[in-house]
C-alpha positions in Angstrom: 84.0 -44.7 3.6 86.3 -43.2 0.9 88.9 -45.3 -0.8 91.7 -43.4 0.9 90.2 -44.0 4.3 89.8 -47.7 3.5 93.5 -47.9 2.4 94.6 -46.0 5.6 92.6 -48.3 7.8 93.9 -51.4 6.0 97.5 -50.1 6.2 97.2 -49.3 9.9 95.8 -52.7 10.6 98.6 -54.4 8.7 101.2 -52.4 10.7 99.5 -53.3 14.0 99.3 -57.0 13.0 102.5 -57.5 11.2 104.7 -54.7 12.4 106.6 -52.2 10.3 107.7 -54.9 7.9 104.2 -54.8 6.4 104.9 -51.4 4.9 106.8 -50.8 1.7 110.4 -49.5 2.2 109.4 -45.9 1.2 106.6 -45.8 3.8 108.8 -47.3 6.4 111.5 -44.7 5.8 108.9 -41.9 6.0 107.3 -43.3 9.2 110.7 -43.6 10.9 111.6 -40.0 10.6 114.1 -38.1 12.8 111.4 -37.0 15.2 108.8 -39.3 16.9 105.2 -39.1 16.0 103.1 -37.1 18.4 99.4 -37.6 18.1 99.1 -35.7 21.4 100.5 -32.6 19.9 98.2 -32.9 16.9 95.2 -33.2 19.2 96.4 -30.5 21.5 96.8 -28.1 18.6 93.3 -28.9 17.3 91.8 -28.4 20.8 93.6 -25.0 21.0 91.9 -24.0 17.7 88.5 -24.9 19.2 88.0 -28.4 17.7 86.8 -31.1 20.0 88.6 -34.4 20.2 86.7 -37.1 18.4 87.5 -40.7 17.4 87.9 -39.6 13.7 90.3 -36.8 14.7 92.3 -39.1 17.0 92.6 -41.7 14.1 93.8 -38.9 11.8 96.5 -37.8 14.2 97.6 -41.4 14.6 97.7 -42.0 10.8 101.0 -43.0 9.4 100.3 -41.2 6.1 100.2 -37.4 6.1 97.6 -37.2 3.2 95.2 -39.5 5.0 95.6 -37.4 8.2 94.6 -34.3 6.3 91.7 -35.9 4.5 90.3 -37.4 7.7 90.5 -34.1 9.6 89.0 -32.2 6.7 86.1 -34.7 6.5 85.6 -34.1 10.3 85.1 -30.4 9.6 88.6 -29.1 10.4 89.7 -26.2 8.2 92.3 -27.2 5.7 95.0 -24.9 7.1 94.4 -26.2 10.6 94.5 -29.8 9.4 97.8 -29.3 7.6 99.4 -27.9 10.8 98.0 -30.6 13.0 99.2 -33.3 10.7 102.7 -31.8 10.6 102.7 -31.9 14.4 101.6 -35.5 14.4 104.5 -36.5 12.2 107.0 -34.7 14.4 107.4 -31.7 12.1 106.8 -29.3 14.9 107.4 -25.7 14.2 106.4 -22.8 16.3 106.1 -20.9 13.1 103.3 -23.4 12.1 101.5 -22.8 15.4 101.7 -19.0 15.2 100.4 -18.9 11.6 96.9 -17.6 11.5 95.2 -19.3 8.6 92.4 -17.5 6.9 89.0 -18.8 8.1 
């Protein structure tokens, strides 16, 4: 397990155990954005691009940190461009422009 994944898991466990107060102020502000997180949209986008839902991809879409989301998806064989769009959707940064982009394969 890479260092980033270990940190992501530890951070997620801290949030689940201690609530949002376990995160530094910057992470809290980022996690409480204007739009709610939507792991379902992230997974739906990945499915629409031909990727199966796996535990690793579900964890990525539920990640509180965008960079960890992308790294986990890329480690699970998702193309970089698809990972970036899916993680944007997971964080509530929905954009039809993102969905209509056709990344180079």
